C-alpha positions, 0 to 999 in steps of 0.5 A: 236313419234312426241311428243317425237321429240318435247320434244327433240327439246325443251330440245336441244333449252333450252340447247343451250340457257343455254349455251349461257346464262352461258358461256362467252369468256375470254378477253386477259387482264382478269384472270378467277379464279375458286375454286375446292377442297378449292384451287383457280385455273386459267382457261386457256380456251377461254370460261368460265362459268360466275356463277362459275368463278371470273374475275380479271383484269391483269393490274397493280393497282396504289398506291399513298401514303402520309405518315407522320412519325417521325424521331429520336428526334421526328422530323416529316417527310413527305414521298410521294410514288408511285408504282403499284402492280399486281396479283401474278399468282403463289399465287392467293390463298393469293390474294383471302384470302386478297381481297375476292371472289370479282372482287375488290380483287386486289384493296382490297389487294392493300389497305392492302399492302399500310397499310404495306408500311406505317408501313415500312416507319414509321419504317424506319424513326424512325431508324435514325436521320432526316439528315441521312434519304434519298430517296435512303436509303428508296427505298432500305429498301422498296425493301428488305421488300416488297419481301414477298408481293407475299406470304402475299398479293398475289401481285407482286410489279411492281414498287415502288418509293420515290417521296419525303422525306422532314421534316414536319417543313419548318425551319428544311427543310431550315436548312438541305438544307443549310447544304447540300449546304455547304457540296456540296460546301466543297466537290466541293472545295475539288475536285477542290483542288484535280484537281489542285494538280493532274494538278500540279503533272502532270506538274511536272512529265512532266517537269521532264521527259522533263528535263531528255530527254533534258539532255539525248539528250545533252549527246548524242550530246556531245558523237556524238561531241566527236566521230566527233572530234576523227574522225577529229583528226584521219583524221588530223593525217592521213593527217599529216602522208601523208604530212610527207611521201610526204615531205620525198619522196620529200627530198629524190628525191631532195637529189638524184638530188643533188647527180647527179648534184654533180657528173655531174656539167655540168648538171646544165645548164639543170636545170629548174632554168638555163632554166628560166634564159635563157628564161628571157634573150631571152625575153629582147633585148640586155639583159644580165644576170649578176650573181654576186657571192661573195666568201662569197656567194659561200663558204660553199654551195653545189651550190657554190662548184658545180659552182666552179667545173663547172668553173674550168672544163670550164677553163681547157677546154679553156686552 
């Protein structure tokens, strides 16, 4: 019995040692792959058996390429690319097929992807003349062509940029630089001319609007002036009519006074004119008021007739 327990203890200890020797703890930045039934799977657990698993780094793998291509007309171009790729988690089988069951599978697959990128760059350069090539056009072309890298290489393109795209011949590069400079100068001049034309057009429209507004303002001023003159004419007409009415009333009143004095000549002494003559005679000592009237002055006038009637009545009373 003691021997059985001893053997059992030895087996348990050996099992524990075997587990400690075989199983490892998975790191957060590490992918743990396994193969089952000719398919590649990804372990999700915290522990894994190291002899039955493949470890791959999850971090992106950098790519740097210096490519010499030929444009139309057999003119050489030099292209520099930088980028990075990472394992495509949904297509690990393609990654193992290209890179092999090895911890350097990502680097090996990246080398194959770099070869494909070099071929794409040369293909793009051969499609157009050297002056038509551009970094932006090459970036767009590579972006459209690298969409199948996940299916072909098991890699996901994280980033890809064209650092430079220059002619291999320095003289051609200088000629293209001068051509681009001339194009930019011409475009700048066109833009400046368009800006001046736009400014002149804007000033013309502003002057036209200002002139129209000033003309409208003058018309309003003239309309207001005509309205004011019409009101002044109406007021003057009203004043004239009122003055004529007062004059007619004054004449009517004076005519009534004349009719009264004509019927009663003795009332002439009470007239304001006679009162003023009396006051003037009283203000001066020994002053006499002498009124000299010739027959010609009295003839044909109402006042002359009144004075004559008054004198005749006075004479008759004396007699």
